[in-house]
N, C-alpha and C positions, 0 to 999 in steps of 0.2 A: 299780372306777374307770371301766372302759369304759362301763358303763351310765350313770354320772353324766355322763361327757363327752357321751354321746349325747343325754341329756336337756338338757344345757346347749346343745348345738348346735341341737337342735330349738327350744328357747326363743329363742335368738338369731335363728333363721331366721324364726319365725312370730309371735313376741311382742315384736318390737322396737318402739321408740317410734313409728315410723310407722304401726304397726298398732293402737296404743292406742285411737284413736277408734272403730275397728270393734269391738274387744272391749269398749270402754267402753259402747257402746250395748247390747250383749248384757247386760252386768252390770246396767245401769240397768233394763232390761226385766225381768230375772229377779228382782233384789232388790226392785224397785218392786212387782211383783205379790206377792212373798212378804210384804212389809211391809204393803202396802195391803189385801191379801186379794183373792180371786177375785171378779170381777164379771161378771154376764151382760151388763149394758149395756156394760161395758168391752170384753168379747169381741166384741159386735156392732159396736162402733165400730172395733175393730182389724180385723175382717174386712171391714167396709165400705171402710176406707182401703186395705186390702190389695188388694181387688178393683179399686178405682178406679185404683190406681197400677200394678197388674200389667197392666192393659189398656194403659197407656201405655208400659210396658217393651216389650210386644209390638208395639204399633202404631208407636211413635216410634223407640225405640232400634233395634229389630230389623227390622221390615218396611219402615220408611221409610228411616231413616238408614243402616242397614247394607246393605239390599238394594234400596232405591228401587223398591218394587213398585207404587207409585202416585205421582201428581203432586199438588202442592198449591201454594198461593201462598207467597211469601216470608214474608209476615206469619204465616200459620198454621204454616209450618215453624218459626218462632221460638217460637210458642206451644207446639207439640209438644215442642220441645227443653226449654223451661222445665218443662213438665209431667213429662217424663221425668226431669229433674234433681231433682224432689221425692222420687225414690226413693233418692237418695244412692248412685248407681252411677256416679259420675264423669260427665264430659262426653260429649256425643254423638260427638265426634271420637275420643276414646279408646275408647269403647265400640265404635263401628263399625270402627275400625282393628283391634282385637283380634278382633272377630267375623269380619271378612273374612279375617284370617289363619287363623282356625280352619277356615274352609271350604276354604281353599287346601291346608291340610295335615291335614285331619280324620283323627284317629287315626293320624297318621304323625309322624315327627320334625318338629318345628316347630309342632305343635299346642300351643297354650298351656294347654289343660286337658283332656287326654285321659285318661279312667280306664283305657283299654285299655293305654296305654303306661306310665302311672304308677299311682298308687293312687286309691281313691275319695276319700280325704282331700284329696289334692292337687287333683283335678279339681273337687271341691265347694267347698273353702275355701282350701286351701294356696296356689294360684296367685294368689289375690286379696291375701293378706296376706304372702306371702313377701317377704323382704328382697331385692329384685331390681330395681335401677335400670332395667334394660331393660324391665321390664313397666310401669314408670311412664311410660316414654317413648311418645309418639304416633308411630306409623309414618306419617309425613306422606305419602309417595307413595301409600299405600293410600286416603287420604281427600282427595285433591286436589279432588274435586268438592264436598266439604263445606267445606273450609277456604277456598274461594273467597269465602265469605260472611263479612265482617268481624264481623257480629253473633254468628255462631257461634264465632268465634275468641275474642271477648270473653267470651261466656258460658262457654267452656271454662275460662277462668282463674277465673271466678266460679261454677263449677258447684255448689259446696256451698250457695250462697245460697238457691236455691229450697227446699231441704230445711230449712234453718234458718228460713226465713220460714214454712213450714208448721208447724214445731214451735212457733214463737212465737205464731202465730195461734191454734193449738189451746190454748196456755197462756192466752192472753188471753181466749178465748171460754169455755173450759170448765175452766180451772184444771188442777191436777196430774192429776186423773183423765183428762181429755181428752188431755193430752200424753203421759201414760204409755201409754195404750192406743192412741190414734189415731196416735201417732208412734213411740214406742220399741218397743212390742210389735209393732205393724204392720210397722215397718221390718225388724225381725229376721225375722219370718215372710216378708216379701217378699224379702229377700235369699236366704233358703234356698229359697223357692219358685222363684226365678229360677235358682239354682245347680243345681237338680235337672235342668234341661235339659242342663247340661254333664256331669253325673255319671250320674244314674239313667237318663236317656234314651239313654245309650250302653251300658247294662248290662242293663236289664230291658225286655221287651216283644217285639213281633213285627216282623219285617222283611218288608214287602210287596215292596220293591224291592231289587234286588241292587246297592246302592251300594257304593262302594269303602271305606267306613268301617263302623263298627259302630252307626250310628244306628238307633233303634228307635221304633216307635209304641207309646205307653203310654197307654191310654184313661183311666186314673185321673189321670195327670198332665195329660193334655189337657183333661179336663172339670173336675176339681176343684181343680187347683193352678195351672195356667199360662195359663188363658183361651185355650187352643188351641195353645200351643207344644208340647204333648206329642205331637203328630203329627209327630214329628221325622224319621222315615224318609221320610215324604212330602216334607218340606221339603228334606232332603238330596238327594232324587231330583230335585226341581225347585225351585230356590231363587228363581226369578224370580216366583213366584206370591204374591199377597197372601193367598190362602187356603191354610192348611196342613191343614185338614180337607178331604180330597178327596171323601169320600162323604157323603151326607146325614146319616148317623148319627154322623159325626165332628164333634162339637160344637166350634165354633171361635168363641168369643165375640168375640175381637179382630177377626176378619173381619166379623162382623155389625156391629160398631161402625164399621168402615171403610166398609161399605156405607151405613150411616146417615149418615155424614159426606158420602158421595157424593150422597145424596139432598138434603142441605142445601147442596150446591154447594161444600163446603169442600175436597174432594179430587176428583180425576178420573183418567181413564186407569188405572183399577184393573186390574191384570193378574191373571188367574186361570189355573189349570192347564188346558191344552187337553185335550180328551177322550182323544187318543192317549197323552198323558203319563200320565193317570190309569190308562189301560188297561195301561201299561207297554210301549207300542210305541215303536220308534224312528221317526225321520222316513223312513228308508229302507223300513221295513216298511209305513208308511202309503202311501208313493209306489208301492210294489209291490203294494198292495192286500192286504197280509197282514191277516188277520182275527184271528189268535190272538195274544194277548199272550205275552211271555216268561214262563216258569214262575215263579211266586212263590217267593221264598226264605223258607222257614219256619225259624225259630230257636227254640231252647228258651227258656223264660221267663227263664232265668238262664244266664249264661255258666259 
């Protein structure tokens, strides 16, 4: 009976009606592929929409709205918000508020998705679908800079419309094949790709910098999964930088796109990590003329 009660409690916590759209998209993607059959052209379409939208998760949600690592016009700010919302990861105010809280309490009590304090399941998926009204709420004081724009407040209430519009456009242009692979399969992959930063990037990889959390650099996630977000220890070491790949070999596609937007005049004042930060030196060390960086902290590949 205890095991039955635990299963029931788990289901009520993570499979409540509010979570059904999330799980429903998973079911449509899996069943749709099973019924329709595997397709190489479909996979190519899914990966194309995955990459295109992952870039905007990184550039818009994360590096702009959460960290304000560059400046842009009010019009392009709205464009970025709409593009981010096509990923079905709620509005930019909600996303930025939760992410700023994550940095304030990273891997400590108060962190909304720490695998160090809780489980891999909770950090990866559980915190998103958990029946918890507190997590649905936007922590307004954390995003006063963003909520000052009425168009962002309106878009927050309509944050699911861009994703719906994308799905309907794919359906109109390419039929069921296009919407299955370009939206449903792509969105499921995109969600889990994004979630790996919360979960895997705090469990697996190398720690170049002695941050106060368990953030790690993971080359596979950085290059192949997250368009540059996988250089997570770099980011936690210096959050103000638009570049998260600090070294030439740390491929950071999202940063390359930001620099292309800079060339086009769409963004400006792009902040990058200063040399002394990359070397791991403090301002005091630089002022004192210290040449040697702090010893790098090496961690095992797995906790």
